[in-house]
C-alpha positions in Angstrom: 40.2 244.1 167.6 42.5 244.9 169.8 45.3 243.5 167.8 43.9 245.8 165.2 44.3 249.1 167.5 47.5 247.4 168.9 49.4 247.6 165.2 47.3 251.5 165.5 49.5 251.9 168.3 53.0 250.2 167.8 53.4 251.4 163.8 56.3 254.0 164.2 58.6 251.5 166.3 58.4 249.6 163.7 58.3 252.0 161.2 62.0 253.5 162.7 63.5 250.3 162.2 62.2 249.6 158.9 63.8 252.8 157.8 66.8 252.1 158.9 66.6 249.1 157.6 65.9 250.7 154.2 68.5 253.4 155.0 71.2 251.5 155.7 71.3 249.3 152.7 70.5 251.6 150.1 73.0 254.1 151.5 75.9 251.9 152.5 75.4 248.2 151.8 74.6 249.1 147.7 78.2 250.9 147.9 80.0 248.2 148.4 80.8 244.2 147.5 82.8 242.7 150.0 83.3 239.5 152.1 85.5 239.0 154.2 87.3 241.0 156.9 85.8 244.2 155.1 82.2 242.7 155.4 82.8 242.5 159.3 83.7 246.5 159.5 81.2 247.2 156.7 78.6 246.0 159.5 80.2 247.4 162.4 79.4 251.1 160.3 76.0 250.2 159.8 75.6 251.1 163.8 74.0 255.0 163.2 71.1 253.8 161.2 70.3 251.2 164.4 71.0 254.4 166.9 68.1 256.6 164.7 65.7 254.5 165.1 66.7 253.7 168.7 66.7 257.1 169.3 63.3 258.0 167.7 62.1 255.0 169.8 62.9 256.4 173.2 61.6 259.7 172.0 58.6 258.2 170.9 58.3 256.2 173.8 58.7 259.3 176.6 57.3 262.2 174.7 58.4 264.3 178.0 62.5 263.8 177.4 61.9 265.5 174.1 62.2 268.8 176.1 65.1 267.6 178.1 68.1 269.4 177.2 70.0 266.6 179.3 68.4 263.4 177.7 68.6 265.1 174.3 72.6 266.2 174.5 73.0 262.3 175.9 71.4 261.2 173.1 73.4 263.6 170.0 76.2 262.7 172.1 75.7 258.6 171.5 73.9 259.2 167.9 77.2 261.5 167.3 79.9 258.5 168.6 77.9 256.2 166.1 79.1 258.2 163.4 82.4 258.3 164.0 82.3 254.4 164.4 81.0 254.0 161.0 83.6 257.0 159.6 86.3 254.7 161.5 85.1 251.6 160.1 84.3 252.8 156.4 87.9 254.2 156.4 89.4 250.4 157.1 86.9 248.9 154.5 88.1 251.8 152.2 92.0 250.9 152.7 91.3 246.8 152.1 89.3 247.5 148.8 92.1 249.4 147.8 94.7 247.0 148.6 92.8 244.5 146.8 91.7 242.5 150.2 87.8 243.2 149.6 87.3 239.6 150.0 90.1 238.6 152.1 89.0 236.1 155.7 90.4 237.5 158.6 92.5 235.5 159.2 94.9 235.9 156.2 94.4 239.7 155.5 97.5 242.0 156.3 98.4 244.5 158.5 97.4 247.5 156.2 94.7 249.5 157.1 94.1 251.6 159.8 92.2 250.6 162.4 92.8 253.7 164.6 89.5 255.8 164.8 87.3 252.3 164.6 89.3 251.2 167.7 88.6 253.9 170.2 85.0 255.3 169.0 83.6 252.3 170.2 84.5 253.5 173.3 82.8 256.7 172.8 79.7 255.0 171.9 80.4 253.2 175.1 80.7 256.3 177.3 77.7 258.3 175.6 75.7 255.4 176.3 76.2 255.2 180.3 75.1 259.1 180.2 72.1 258.3 178.3 71.0 255.7 180.7 72.1 257.8 183.9 70.2 260.9 181.8 67.4 258.5 181.7 67.5 257.0 185.2 67.9 260.6 186.7 65.1 261.8 185.0 63.5 259.1 186.3 62.1 257.4 183.0 63.5 254.0 184.3 64.3 252.0 187.2 66.5 250.4 189.3 66.3 246.8 187.7 66.1 248.4 184.0 69.5 250.8 184.9 71.4 247.9 186.3 70.4 246.0 183.3 71.7 248.4 180.8 74.7 249.1 182.2 75.5 245.4 183.1 74.7 244.4 179.2 76.7 247.7 177.9 80.1 246.7 179.6 79.4 243.1 178.6 78.4 243.2 175.2 82.0 243.6 172.8 81.7 247.0 171.8 83.0 245.9 168.5 79.6 244.3 168.3 77.1 246.5 169.7 78.7 249.4 171.6 76.5 251.5 173.9 73.8 247.7 174.2 72.4 249.3 177.0 70.7 251.7 174.3 68.7 248.6 173.3 67.6 247.6 176.6 66.8 251.4 177.6 64.7 251.6 174.3 63.0 247.7 175.2 62.0 249.1 178.8 60.5 252.3 178.0 58.2 250.4 175.1 57.2 248.0 177.8 56.4 251.2 180.1 54.5 252.8 177.8 52.9 249.4 176.7 52.0 249.2 180.2 50.6 253.2 180.3 48.1 252.1 177.7 46.7 249.7 179.1 46.0 251.1 182.2 44.9 254.7 180.3 42.5 251.9 178.6 41.5 249.9 181.6 40.8 253.2 183.6 38.7 254.8 180.5 36.2 251.6 180.3 36.0 251.7 184.5 34.9 255.0 184.1 32.6 254.2 181.0 31.0 251.4 183.2 30.4 253.8 185.9 28.4 256.2 183.5 26.8 253.4 182.1 25.7 251.2 184.8 25.0 248.0 182.8 25.6 249.2 179.5 21.8 249.9 179.0 21.6 253.6 179.8 18.6 255.5 178.1 20.7 258.5 177.5 19.8 260.5 180.6 22.0 259.2 183.2 19.6 256.8 184.6 19.7 252.6 184.1 16.2 251.1 182.9 
């Protein structure tokens, strides 16, 4: 019973992530047949799909944030930066494919692709992630420990791996908080029910047998 209730309550995050994977496969991965250095850049280009899922999870786990302009603006800025990351990396992939290096390994690929936007856009995403974390802390949606962890991982995790990794920490922290709130609400409801019904043998008129 509890497992079924948990699945019903937590299907949105799973659905967001599943849709992100499906969209990435259909709209991006299926368009290219690459390996080596080009495949690395194609993987980096998939960031907006993960970013969209993470933002959807954040807004699902923090309903009040949907009406807070600063949170929405910072979230949109981070998502826009991930789109710039995608555009920059797809430029590299297209340059490599056009030059006949669709499968050339990184160690052997010549310097023929325009890496400009791919290299700079990740830092835009890092900056936007810091602003998003700060907005959540300002609104008291996360505590000090989650804020520090998110900021540290945003800096420590290389931006060419996941620019703004702190957003992952942010989404995790908010999901944990929502789960805790749901458990507290359920416990409060159970306590209230027991107080109303006594030992569970209420005769319907507020009097125990």
